[in-house]
C-alpha positions as CSV (number, residue, x, y, z in Angstrom):
1,X,-47.1,89.3,89.6
2,X,-50.6,89.8,90.1
3,X,-53.0,91.0,87.4
4,X,-56.2,92.5,88.0
5,X,-57.8,90.4,84.9
6,X,-61.6,90.4,85.8
7,X,-62.0,94.0,84.0
8,X,-59.2,93.8,81.6
9,X,-60.1,93.9,78.1
10,X,-59.1,95.7,74.8
11,X,-59.7,99.4,75.0
12,X,-59.4,99.6,78.8
13,X,-57.2,102.4,80.5
14,X,-54.7,100.7,82.8
15,X,-52.0,101.5,85.2
16,X,-48.7,99.6,84.6
17,X,-45.0,99.6,84.5
18,X,-44.0,100.5,81.0
19,X,-40.6,100.1,79.8
20,X,-38.6,102.9,77.9
21,X,-38.5,103.0,74.1
22,X,-34.7,102.7,74.8
23,X,-34.7,100.2,77.1
24,X,-32.8,102.1,80.0
25,X,-35.5,101.5,82.4
26,X,-39.4,102.0,83.0
27,X,-41.8,104.1,84.6
28,X,-45.2,103.2,86.0
29,X,-48.1,105.2,84.1
30,X,-51.3,104.9,82.5
31,X,-51.7,103.2,79.2
32,X,-54.4,102.2,76.6
33,X,-54.9,98.6,76.0
34,X,-54.8,97.9,72.2
35,X,-54.9,94.2,72.3
36,X,-54.8,91.2,74.0
37,X,-52.6,88.2,73.4
38,X,-52.1,85.3,75.4
39,X,-49.7,86.9,78.5
40,X,-49.1,89.9,76.5
41,X,-50.9,92.9,76.5
42,X,-50.4,95.5,73.6
43,X,-50.5,99.0,74.7
44,X,-50.1,102.7,73.9
45,X,-48.6,104.9,76.7
46,X,-50.6,107.8,77.9
47,X,-49.0,111.1,78.7
48,X,-49.8,114.5,79.9
49,X,-46.8,116.1,78.4
50,X,-48.0,117.6,75.0
51,X,-47.0,121.4,74.7
52,X,-43.4,121.1,74.5
53,X,-43.3,118.2,72.0
54,X,-42.3,118.6,68.1
55,X,-45.2,119.2,65.8
56,X,-44.3,115.5,64.2
57,X,-44.8,114.1,67.6
58,X,-47.9,116.1,68.3
59,X,-49.6,114.7,65.1
60,X,-49.0,111.1,66.7
61,X,-50.7,112.1,69.8
62,X,-54.5,111.6,70.4
63,X,-56.3,113.9,72.9
64,X,-58.6,112.0,75.5
65,X,-61.5,114.7,75.8
66,X,-63.3,112.7,78.4
67,X,-59.9,112.0,80.6
68,X,-62.1,112.2,84.0
69,X,-64.3,109.4,82.9
70,X,-61.0,107.5,81.5
71,X,-59.9,107.3,85.1
72,X,-57.3,109.9,84.5
73,X,-56.8,113.1,86.8
74,X,-55.5,115.5,84.1
75,X,-55.6,116.2,80.5
76,X,-53.8,113.5,78.7
77,X,-52.9,112.2,75.2
78,X,-52.6,108.6,74.0
79,X,-49.0,108.4,72.3
80,X,-49.1,106.5,69.0
81,X,-45.8,106.6,68.1
82,X,-44.9,103.2,69.5
83,X,-46.8,100.0,70.9
84,X,-45.5,98.4,73.9
85,X,-45.8,94.8,75.4
86,X,-46.6,94.2,78.7
87,X,-46.1,90.7,79.9
88,X,-49.2,89.7,82.5
89,X,-47.0,87.3,84.3
90,X,-44.1,90.0,85.3
91,X,-46.2,93.1,85.8
92,X,-49.1,94.3,87.9
93,X,-51.9,96.0,85.5
94,X,-54.6,97.9,87.2
95,X,-57.7,99.0,85.2
96,X,-58.6,102.6,85.8
97,X,-61.2,103.3,83.3
98,X,-62.7,103.1,79.7
99,X,-62.7,105.5,77.0
100,X,-66.1,107.6,76.5
101,X,-68.0,106.7,73.3
102,X,-67.2,109.7,72.0
103,X,-63.5,109.2,72.6
104,X,-63.6,105.7,71.1
105,X,-65.1,106.9,67.8
106,X,-62.7,109.9,67.5
107,X,-59.6,107.5,68.4
108,X,-60.8,105.1,65.6
109,X,-60.9,107.9,63.0
110,X,-57.5,109.3,64.1
111,X,-55.8,106.1,64.1
112,X,-57.0,105.5,60.4
113,X,-55.3,108.7,59.7
114,X,-52.1,108.2,61.5
115,X,-51.4,104.5,60.6
């Protein structure tokens, strides 16, 4: 499959097919790139679903304040519960944006507390 690698880098917001945690399928969705490692792109899923989650899950979600700057259409959160690997040879990845400087700094602080 094709990858838009010109802009792909750590800390970009992308659209890609992400496999469900239980392995029963996948969904094309936004994701935040944590690390590039050869053919693997390590990501956290991005979701707009927050209100109905348990308090534990909410504590692992990072709100993207400047979501429009990140290329997202609606209020969104980075789901840090689990990281997902995407193989660049099997999945098309499209960069849609970047976190703002403010969100980058907040995310660093958030990850130090939750991980």
